[in-house]
C-alpha positions as CSV (number, residue, x, y, z in Angstrom):
1,M,-61.4,40.5,-62.0
2,T,-63.6,41.2,-65.0
3,P,-67.3,40.9,-64.1
4,N,-68.9,37.5,-64.9
5,T,-70.8,38.4,-68.1
6,R,-71.1,36.4,-71.3
7,A,-69.1,37.6,-74.3
8,K,-71.2,39.2,-77.0
9,G,-72.0,36.6,-79.7
10,T,-70.8,33.7,-77.6
11,S,-73.4,31.0,-77.1
12,G,-74.0,29.3,-73.7
13,A,-72.8,26.0,-75.1
14,E,-69.6,27.5,-76.3
15,T,-69.0,29.3,-73.0
16,G,-69.5,25.9,-71.2
17,R,-67.0,24.2,-73.5
18,K,-64.4,26.8,-73.1
19,T,-64.8,26.9,-69.3
20,I,-64.4,23.2,-69.1
21,S,-61.3,23.5,-71.4
22,V,-59.8,26.0,-68.9
23,L,-60.4,23.6,-66.0
24,G,-58.9,20.7,-68.0
25,L,-55.6,22.4,-68.3
26,F,-54.9,22.0,-64.6
27,T,-53.0,18.8,-64.1
28,G,-50.5,17.2,-61.7
29,A,-47.7,18.2,-64.1
30,R,-49.0,21.8,-64.5
31,P,-51.0,22.7,-61.3
32,T,-51.0,26.5,-61.7
33,W,-51.7,28.8,-64.6
34,T,-51.9,32.6,-65.0
35,V,-54.7,34.1,-67.0
36,A,-52.2,35.1,-69.7
37,E,-51.0,31.6,-70.0
38,L,-54.5,30.2,-70.2
39,A,-55.4,32.7,-72.9
40,Q,-52.3,31.8,-75.0
41,E,-52.8,28.0,-74.6
42,L,-56.5,28.1,-75.7
43,G,-56.2,31.0,-78.2
44,L,-58.4,33.3,-76.2
45,T,-58.2,37.0,-75.6
46,T,-57.1,37.9,-72.1
47,S,-60.5,39.4,-71.2
48,T,-62.3,36.2,-72.3
49,A,-59.9,34.0,-70.3
50,Y,-60.6,36.2,-67.3
51,R,-64.3,35.6,-67.8
52,Y,-63.9,31.8,-67.8
53,V,-61.6,31.9,-64.7
54,G,-64.2,34.1,-63.0
55,L,-66.9,31.5,-63.7
56,L,-64.7,28.7,-62.2
57,R,-63.8,30.8,-59.2
58,E,-67.5,31.7,-58.6
59,E,-68.4,28.0,-58.7
60,G,-65.5,27.1,-56.3
61,F,-63.3,25.2,-58.7
62,L,-60.4,27.7,-58.8
63,E,-58.6,29.9,-56.3
64,S,-55.6,32.2,-56.2
65,A,-52.3,30.4,-55.8
66,T,-50.2,33.6,-56.1
67,D,-50.9,37.2,-57.0
68,S,-51.2,36.2,-60.6
69,A,-51.6,32.4,-60.8
70,Y,-54.6,30.1,-60.1
71,R,-55.0,26.5,-58.9
72,V,-57.8,24.1,-58.5
73,T,-59.6,23.8,-55.1
74,A,-60.5,20.7,-53.1
75,R,-63.9,20.8,-54.8
76,V,-62.5,18.9,-57.8
77,L,-62.1,16.0,-55.4
78,D,-65.9,15.7,-55.6
79,L,-65.5,14.7,-59.2
80,A,-62.7,12.3,-58.4
81,A,-64.7,10.7,-55.7
82,A,-67.8,10.4,-57.9
83,H,-65.7,8.8,-60.6
84,T,-64.2,6.3,-58.2
85,A,-67.5,5.4,-56.7
86,S,-69.1,4.8,-60.1
87,R,-66.4,2.3,-61.0
88,T,-66.8,0.0,-58.0
89,D,-69.4,-2.4,-56.7
90,I,-69.5,-0.6,-53.4
91,V,-72.8,1.3,-54.0
92,D,-74.6,-1.7,-55.4
93,I,-73.5,-3.8,-52.4
94,A,-74.0,-1.2,-49.7
95,V,-77.4,0.4,-50.6
96,P,-79.5,-2.7,-49.7
97,V,-77.8,-3.0,-46.4
98,M,-78.1,0.7,-45.8
99,A,-81.8,0.7,-46.6
100,R,-82.5,-2.1,-44.1
101,L,-80.4,-0.3,-41.6
102,R,-82.3,3.0,-42.1
103,D,-85.6,1.2,-41.6
104,E,-84.3,-0.4,-38.4
105,V,-82.7,2.7,-36.8
106,G,-85.0,5.3,-38.2
107,E,-82.2,7.7,-39.2
108,T,-80.4,8.6,-42.4
109,V,-77.5,6.3,-43.2
110,L,-74.5,7.2,-45.4
111,I,-71.2,5.7,-46.5
112,A,-68.2,7.8,-47.2
113,R,-64.6,7.5,-48.4
114,R,-61.5,9.6,-48.1
115,A,-59.8,11.5,-50.9
116,G,-56.9,13.7,-49.8
117,D,-57.8,15.7,-46.7
118,Y,-61.5,15.3,-47.0
119,A,-64.2,12.7,-46.5
120,Y,-66.8,12.4,-49.3
121,C,-70.3,11.0,-49.2
122,V,-70.5,8.1,-51.7
123,E,-74.1,7.3,-51.1
124,R,-76.9,8.0,-48.6
125,V,-80.3,6.5,-47.7
126,E,-82.4,9.2,-46.1
127,S,-84.7,8.9,-43.1
128,Q,-88.4,9.9,-43.4
129,Q,-88.1,11.8,-40.1
130,A,-89.0,15.5,-40.3
131,V,-85.6,16.4,-38.6
132,R,-82.9,14.3,-40.2
133,L,-79.3,14.2,-41.4
134,Q,-79.1,15.4,-45.0
135,F,-76.1,14.9,-47.2
136,R,-75.7,15.0,-51.0
137,R,-73.6,12.6,-52.9
138,G,-70.1,13.9,-53.3
139,Q,-70.4,16.3,-50.3
140,A,-67.1,17.0,-48.7
141,M,-66.5,16.8,-44.9
142,S,-63.5,17.8,-42.9
143,L,-61.7,14.7,-41.5
144,H,-61.4,15.8,-37.9
145,S,-65.1,16.4,-37.0
146,G,-67.8,13.8,-36.8
147,S,-67.7,10.1,-36.4
148,I,-67.7,9.2,-40.1
149,P,-64.8,11.5,-41.1
150,R,-62.9,10.7,-37.9
151,T,-63.1,7.0,-38.7
152,L,-61.4,7.7,-42.1
153,L,-58.8,9.9,-40.4
154,A,-57.9,7.0,-38.0
155,Y,-57.0,4.8,-40.9
156,M,-54.8,7.3,-42.8
157,P,-51.1,6.4,-43.1
158,L,-49.5,7.5,-39.9
159,G,-47.4,10.3,-41.4
160,E,-50.3,11.8,-43.3
161,R,-52.5,11.5,-40.2
162,E,-50.0,13.3,-38.0
163,R,-49.6,16.1,-40.6
164,Y,-53.4,16.6,-41.0
165,V,-54.0,16.7,-37.2
166,A,-51.3,19.2,-36.7
167,S,-52.7,21.4,-39.4
168,V,-56.2,21.5,-37.8
169,Q,-55.3,21.8,-34.1
170,A,-56.0,25.5,-34.1
171,Q,-59.6,24.9,-35.4
172,V,-60.5,22.5,-32.6
173,A,-62.1,24.5,-29.8
174,S,-62.8,22.0,-27.0
175,D,-60.4,19.9,-24.9
176,A,-62.7,16.9,-25.4
177,H,-62.5,17.2,-29.2
178,R,-58.7,17.6,-29.0
179,A,-58.6,14.3,-27.0
180,L,-60.4,12.5,-29.8
181,L,-57.7,13.5,-32.2
182,S,-54.8,12.3,-30.0
183,P,-52.6,9.5,-31.4
184,E,-53.9,7.2,-28.7
185,A,-57.5,7.9,-29.5
186,L,-57.1,7.5,-33.2
187,D,-55.1,4.3,-32.8
188,E,-57.8,2.9,-30.6
189,L,-60.4,3.8,-33.2
190,A,-58.5,2.1,-35.9
191,R,-58.2,-1.0,-33.7
192,T,-61.9,-1.3,-32.8
193,G,-63.2,0.0,-36.1
194,H,-66.0,2.1,-34.7
195,T,-66.7,5.3,-32.8
196,E,-69.4,7.8,-31.9
197,S,-69.6,11.6,-31.8
198,F,-71.5,14.2,-29.9
199,E,-71.9,17.8,-31.0
200,E,-68.6,17.7,-33.0
201,I,-70.3,19.4,-36.0
202,D,-73.8,20.5,-34.9
203,P,-75.2,21.2,-31.4
204,Q,-77.3,18.4,-29.9
205,I,-76.5,15.9,-32.7
206,W,-75.1,12.4,-31.9
207,G,-73.6,10.2,-34.5
208,C,-71.7,6.9,-34.9
209,A,-69.7,5.2,-37.6
210,A,-67.9,1.9,-38.4
211,A,-65.2,1.1,-40.8
212,V,-65.9,-0.8,-44.0
213,H,-62.9,-2.6,-45.5
214,A,-62.8,-2.8,-49.3
215,P,-60.5,-5.1,-51.4
216,G,-57.1,-3.5,-52.0
217,G,-56.9,-2.0,-48.5
218,E,-59.3,1.0,-48.9
219,V,-61.3,1.9,-45.8
220,L,-64.7,3.5,-46.0
221,A,-67.0,4.6,-43.2
222,L,-70.6,3.7,-42.7
223,G,-72.5,5.9,-40.2
224,T,-75.6,7.7,-39.1
225,A,-76.6,10.6,-36.9
226,G,-79.6,12.2,-35.3
227,P,-80.8,14.6,-32.7
228,V,-80.2,13.7,-29.1
229,Y,-83.7,14.3,-28.0
230,R,-85.0,11.2,-29.8
231,L,-81.9,9.0,-29.1
232,Q,-81.6,7.9,-25.5
233,D,-78.7,5.8,-24.2
234,A,-80.4,2.5,-25.1
235,D,-81.2,3.8,-28.6
236,R,-77.6,4.9,-29.2
237,A,-76.2,1.6,-28.0
238,R,-78.6,-0.3,-30.3
239,I,-77.8,1.9,-33.3
240,Q,-74.1,1.6,-32.8
241,A,-74.3,-2.2,-32.6
242,R,-76.3,-2.2,-35.9
243,I,-73.9,0.1,-37.6
244,V,-71.0,-2.2,-36.7
245,D,-72.9,-5.2,-37.9
246,A,-73.9,-3.6,-41.2
247,A,-70.3,-2.4,-41.8
248,R,-69.2,-6.0,-41.4
249,Q,-71.9,-7.2,-43.8
250,I,-70.7,-4.8,-46.5
251,T,-67.1,-5.7,-45.9
252,D,-67.8,-9.4,-46.2
253,A,-69.8,-8.9,-49.4
254,L,-67.1,-6.8,-51.0
255,A,-64.6,-9.5,-50.2
256,V,-66.7,-12.0,-52.2
257,V,-66.8,-9.8,-55.3
258,G,-63.1,-9.0,-54.7
């Protein structure tokens, strides 16, 4: 791969435009491109096309599909999730509820939605605690770990859910975690609409989540997490009850705006 250096006489703005043009060529109809094909399509030299592909690989937007061709990575789903989130009333409706919830439970609260095989943070309201859950908008999470992603996994269409769970079984280390991904456990989660997690992602972190049902059948997940040392049994029960109630409030408000 040609080193990531700017072409002589090429402005930063022009480099940015061309790099975006390269990314824009990847579509559902044409998901893979070789550097030679990109160069020909955009009227670039091969070395310049390599430079733009290198930039996109460095930023995590492209990866090798074959020895000579490239494809987009799951990171582009961040853009899709941000686009979808910006075109709904979900954030406007959810944030006031989330802010009240954050003040009541003292922990960061976030709402996430699924796109493909990942959960994405749509919005978060951060705690003022020195040690707190930190997520950026658009951050991707694996579906099989943590209460928020696992809630979204439970509501996936059955065939997609089975395919995903089979694909990640080798990554799941503990028997307890495997049990959470069983068909019975996921069916029960989808029935009740809420769950909790303990050390599924980080040591000594507890979390809980509840499903938010949006018009059209989409399911989102509202949740929180914090260190076990400040969340005793009574605290966890209280927080989980508040998460379930807040998720219901958001669901009801979304149904009104339809």
